[in-house]
N, C-alpha and C positions, 0 to 999 in steps of 0.2 A: 721541270716537265720537258721531254723530247718534243722538239718542234712540232712533229707529226701529230700529236696530241692536243696541240693548241687550237686546232681547227675543228669545229664542230662536224663539218662535213667529213672529214677523215675519221674521226670518231663514229659516225655513222657508218662509213665505209668499212672500217676493222670489225665493228660489231656485225654488220651484216655479212661480210666475207666470211667471217668466222662460224656464223650460224648456218650459212648456205654449204661451206665446206664440210660439215658435218652431216647432214644430211644428205648432200649429193653422194658422199662415200659409202653412206647405209644403202642407199636406194643403188647405186652402182655396183657394188657387191653381189647384190642379188641378180641383176640385170646381167652381168658379165657371167655369172654361174648358171644362168639360164640361156646361155649362148645367144643373147640379144643385145650384145655391145653395140650395134649400129643404131639400136633405136633411139638414141639420143640424138644422131644425126637427123632421123625422120622427124621427131617431134620438135627439134630446134628450127629446121626449115619451116615446119607447118606454122610454128609459132609466127613468122616473119607475115605469113598470110592474114594471120589473126591480129597482128599489129597493124597493118593496112587497113584492115577492117574496123578498128577501131578509131586510127587517125581518119578516116572517110565518113564514120558515122558521129564523130564527134564525143566519142567517149574514151574512157582511160584505154589505151592500147594494150595495157596487160591483162584487163578483163577479156579484149577480144582474143587474145593469145591464149588465154587460160581455155576459153571456149574451144577453139579450133584444135587446141592440143590434146582435150579431152576427146573428142570428136575422132582425132587422128589415131590415137592410142588404140582406144576400142575398135577402131577400125583395122589396124595391124592385128589385133587378136582375133577377131572375126575371120580375116583372111588367112592368118595361119592355120585356122582350123579347117578352111575349106582347101587349103592348099598341100596338106599331106605332108609328103616327103621334101616338098618345094617351098616348106612353109616360110623360108629366109626370103622369098621373093616378096613377101607382104611389106618387109621394111622399105625395099626398093620402090614399091609400086606407090606407098604412101608419100614417102619423100620426094618422089617425082611430082607426085598431085601437089604437095605442098609448095614446090619450088615453083611449080609452073603458077599456080593461084598467086604466090607472093610475087612473082614477076609480073604477071598482068595487073593485079590491084596496086602495085606501087607506082605504075605510070599515072594514075590517076591521083595519086597524094601531091597535095600541093608544096609541102615542106618536105623536101628529100633529107633535110638534116635531120627532123625528128624520126624519118624511118630508117635511116642510116645508123642513128646512134644506137639502134638495137642490134645490129650486125657485129660490132665488137664491144658494145655495153658501155655504162656510163656508171660504175659503181661508184664514183666520188660525187656523182650529182644526183643521187636518187633522194626522194622528198622523205618527209617524215612518215607521210601515208602509206610508203613503200617499205620503209624500214619496219614499220608496224605489222605490214602485211607478212614481211620474212618471219618476224617473230612468231607470230601467230601459226604459220606455216611449220617452222622449225618444230615447235610444241607438240603439233598435231601429227609430224611424220615421227619425232622419236618417240611418242607415247605409242603409235601405231606399231612402229618397228619394233619395239620392248615386248608388246603384247603378244604380237603375230611371230616372234621370233623363230619359234619351233616350226610352224607352219611356213613360213618364206623359207627357211632351210631346207624342208623336205621339198617342197616345189621348184627349188631351185636346182635341184640335182633330178629328180624324177616326179614328173607330175602324175603319171599313171599310178606309180606306188604309193605316192602319197595320198591319192584319191581312195584307193583301196584299203590305205590304214585309217581311213576316216575324216580325213583332212577335206573340209570345204574348199576344195581347190579352185572353183568359179567365184565364191565370194571372195577369196584372198586375192587371187589374180584381179578382182576387179577394183578391190581397195588399192592395191599396189599400182595399177595402172593409172587411177584417178591422181594419187600422191605424185607419181613420177610425172605426169602430165601437168600438173600444177607447179611442181618444182622447176621443171624446165621452163614453163611460160615466165615465171618470175625471174629466174635466173637469167634468161636472155636479155632482159632490161639491165641488169646489174653488171655481168659478165660478159654477156653478148652470146647471140643465137649461134656464132660460129665458133664460139669458146665452150660452151657449156657440154656438148657433146664428148669433147676431150676431158673434161673434170670428171665425168662419170665413168671414164674407162682408163685413165691412165694411173691415177693414185691406185686404182685397185691392181692393176697389171703391175705396178711395183708392189706392193702388198704382197701378191703370190708369189714374188720370186722370193720371199724369205719366210713367209709365214708358214707354220706347218699345221694350221687347223682353220676352220672356217670362222671361229671367234676371232682368233688373232689376225686374219685377214681384215676382217671390218676393222678391228682397232688399227692396225697399220696403216689400212687404207684412210681412216680419219685423222691419223697423225701427219701423212704425206701430204693430203689434201688442205690441212689446217696450215700447216708450217708454209706450203706453197703460196697459199692464198694471202697470209700475211706477210710472207717476204716478200711477195710480188707486190702486195700494196706499197711496202716500205722502200723496196727500189725505186718504184715507180713514181713514187713522191719526190726522193731525193736526187735521181737521177731523170727525172722528165720523160719516162717511159710510158707507153700503154698498158693499164693495168692487166686488163684481161689477157693478151698474148705473153706478158710477164710470168703471171701464175702459171700458166700452162707449160712454159718453157722450164721452169722451176721444177714443174711435177716430172717432165721428162728427164730431168738431170737426177731425180729420185730414182726413176724407173731404171736408168743406165747403172746409176750407183748400186741400187740393190740386185740387179742382175748381176753384177761383178762380184757382189758380196757372196751371192747365191753359188756362182759358179766356184768362189775360193771354199766355201764351206763343202761343197759336193766333191771338189778335190781331195779335201782335207779327210773326208770320212773316207774315200775310195783309198787312199793311202793307209787307213788304218783298217782296213778290210771289212768295214761295216756295210 
């Protein structure tokens, strides 16, 4: 048995990392196609305010992060509808509010180490409760993604046309918003609040460089996310690196590689007169 699998905490880390990589890629694909790539930043920074509330209130910080993330996510949706042509400002407003609250509340937290652990995550130190939480979340997200696949596909490109076609846009958006908020809040504990936003976007960006359809984009994004996560954990174990940062850097390497492959494919098709 490889040395990395001889430790229970690494077994949990690999399982949790793999589950999160799959659901983050699914949610990230919808998010990127809806042109809301920065929503991950807003929610991840807002989750830190929830972490501080949990630490100050004496309850699990993840629960605090969940509550604040859900409020932040629905706030973004509400503000987007009010701002019209300037809807992208909603993300900046909520992110600024989250950063401000986190900055103020963190000053009252007694143990800065507990709060700082959520900045870059601690996937190798997750508890059994947190691992079960991720497992339950993964099942819920995957089931919802499969059931609502067509609806999410429609609203990703044109919400107005989807609504005219009979898609319950409001309900689907609400479900997607809650799932994204909960995923970000839990992932903030495992891979870090400053890392999760990158995992929502970079694997999808890499997949879009070579994929030719929405479905293949989802599959390639899952592949990049999963390989980056497992590879990052393995390298961090043997080389003593930070897991969260290593995972993101590997996904960036995939993005550069896929962009290069896409460039070569484009040149090949041009030379053939396609």
